[in-house]
N, C-alpha and C positions, 0 to 999 in steps of 0.2 A: 687873638680873636677879640673883637669889640664886645662891649658890655651888652649891646643889643643882640648880637649874634649868640653870645653865651646864654642870654635869657631865652631866646628862641630854641636853642639846643636843649636846655633843661625842660622847656615846655614839650618838645618833641619826645624826650625821654619819658616824661610823665604820661603823655597821651599814648605812646607806643608800648607801654609796659605790658599790656595784654594783647598786642597786635601780632601780626605775622612778621616773619623775616626770612630772607633767603640770600644765598651767595651769588655774587656777580664777579665774573672774570673780566679781563681787559677786553674792551669793545664787545662784551657779551650782552645779548638782549634776552630778557626773560619776560613772559607775559602771564597774567592771571586773568581768569574769566569771571565776570560778575553778571548775574541776571538783574537787569535794571528796567523798571517800568518807564514808560514815556513821561517826559516832563518832570523827571526826578533830578533834584540837585544832588550831585555827588562831590564830596570833599575828601581829598586824600592828603595825608601827612607822611612824609618820608624822611629818613635819616640814613645817610651813607656812612658806614663806620668801618674803617680798616681794623684788622685785628690789633695793629699797633696804634694806640691812640695818639702817640706823638706824631705819627704821620698825618693824622687827621688835622692836627693843629698847625703843622708846618707845611702842608701841601695845599695851597689855594687852588690848584688846578683840578682837584677832584670834583667830579660833577656827574649829574644824571640827566639824560634826555627822557622825558615822559611823553609817550605817545598813546592816545586813546583812539580806538577804532570801533565803529558802530557795528550792529549785527550784519550789515552788508560788507564788512571789512573795509569800509572807507574811513580815512583818517578824519577824525573830528577835532582832535587837538594834538599838537606836537610842540613841545617847548623845552628849552634847555634850562636846567637849574644848577645850583651849586651843590654843596655837600648835604644840605637839608633844605626843606621848603614845603610849600603847600600848593596844591593844584585843585581847581574846581572846574566842573563842566555840568551841563544839563543835557540829559538824554533826549534825543530827538525822536527815538523810536524804541519800542519795547523789544527786549531780547537780550542775547548775550553780547556784552561789550568786552573788548580786549584792552586791558591796561598793561602796556609794555614799558619796560625800564631798561635803559642801556647806559653803560658807563661811556662817557664821551671824552676821555683823555687817553693818550698813549703813554702818559707818564707813569702808568701803573707798572711799568717794567721794573721799577725799583723794588717791587714786592717779590720779584723772582718767581712769578707765577702764583703767588698767594692770592686768594680770592678776597673780595670785600663783602661785607654784610650790609644788606639793605633792609632796614626796618620800615614797615608799611602799615598804616592804619587807614582804612577806607570807610567812610560814613556816608549814609544815604539820607536825604531829606534834611530838614532843619532840626538839629540836635541840641541847640543851646540858644538861650535868649541873649540879647545884646548886653554885654557886661557893663557898658557905660550907662545903660538904662537901669540896670539892676542896682547900681551904686547911687543913683539919684535919690533925693529925699522926696520927690514928688510921687506919691502913691498912685496917682492916676496914670502916670506914664508907666509905672511898674505894672499896673493892672492891664494896661493896653498892650504892653510888650508880652505879658504872659498869655493874654487872649490871642494875640497874633501867633505866638508859639503853638498854642493848642490847635488853632485853625490850620497851621502848616502841617502839624502832625496828623490831623484828621485827613487832610488832602493827600498826604503821603500814604496813609493806610488805605484810603479809597483807591488810589492808583495801584497799590499793591494787589488789592482784591480784584480790581478790574483786569489786571495782568494775569492773575491766576485763573480767572474765568476764561480769558482768551486761550490760555494754555490748555485748560480742561476741554474747551470746545474743539481745539485742534486734535487733542488726544482722542476724544470721542469720535471725531470724524475718521481718524486713522483706524480706530478699532472697528467701526462699522464697515469701512472699505475692506479691511482684512477679513472680517467675518463673511462679507459678501463673496470675496474671492475664494475663500475656503468652501463655501456652499456650492459655488459653481464648479469648483474642482471636484467636489464629491459627486455632483450630478454627471460631470463628464466621465469620471472613473466608472460610475455605475452603468452609464450608457455603453462604454467600451466593453465592460464585462458581459453585459447582456448581449451585445452584438457578437462578441466572440463565442459566447455560449450557443446562440442560435446558429451561428455559422458551423460550429463543431457538430451540433445535432444534425444539421442538414447534410454535412459531409458524411457523417456516420450513416445516416439513412440512405444516401446515394450509394455508399459502399455496400450495404446489405442488399440493396436492390440489384446492384451490379453483380454481386455474388449469388444472387437468387436465394438469399437466406430468408427473405420475407415475401 
């Protein structure tokens, strides 16, 4: 493995230390669901790790196909990567997005059915400032970079709040519709009970009249 690849691999390990992971079999696809507001930048880091690390080093054909689907289940992004990598996309609509991962090689047969472990870290919004800018000696550029970072964070928070308001409005509308239907069902039930009661009283009265009991 090249020095650059080794460095990226170590970076992935550090970033994925507190992230999620799951198993993937040969040609197996698994998806996770993320609630993402519109116009939100999403960055994902992943690392495909066989249980036998020697296989990771000596098997260049290991890889992952990353597919992103929007709330309408339309493919927004689909790209093939190697054993580790980084993917980014911007949400075009608010709602549940499907992040799907599939092993893209048939050479996993050498594992005799053993599954691979996929480490994954998904971040939303701008989460870090530009490292090249942080290392510069120009304080003005550092201040400008930090200010841009704060503005990006504020915009991300504002989009999150707007998305939550939209979800609350939809939930409130559903609740009002449900309450209205329950009220009308209660009215219909009451009307049916009164109608049956009056009908029974009339039948009972006609029976007494026919028997000349009244």
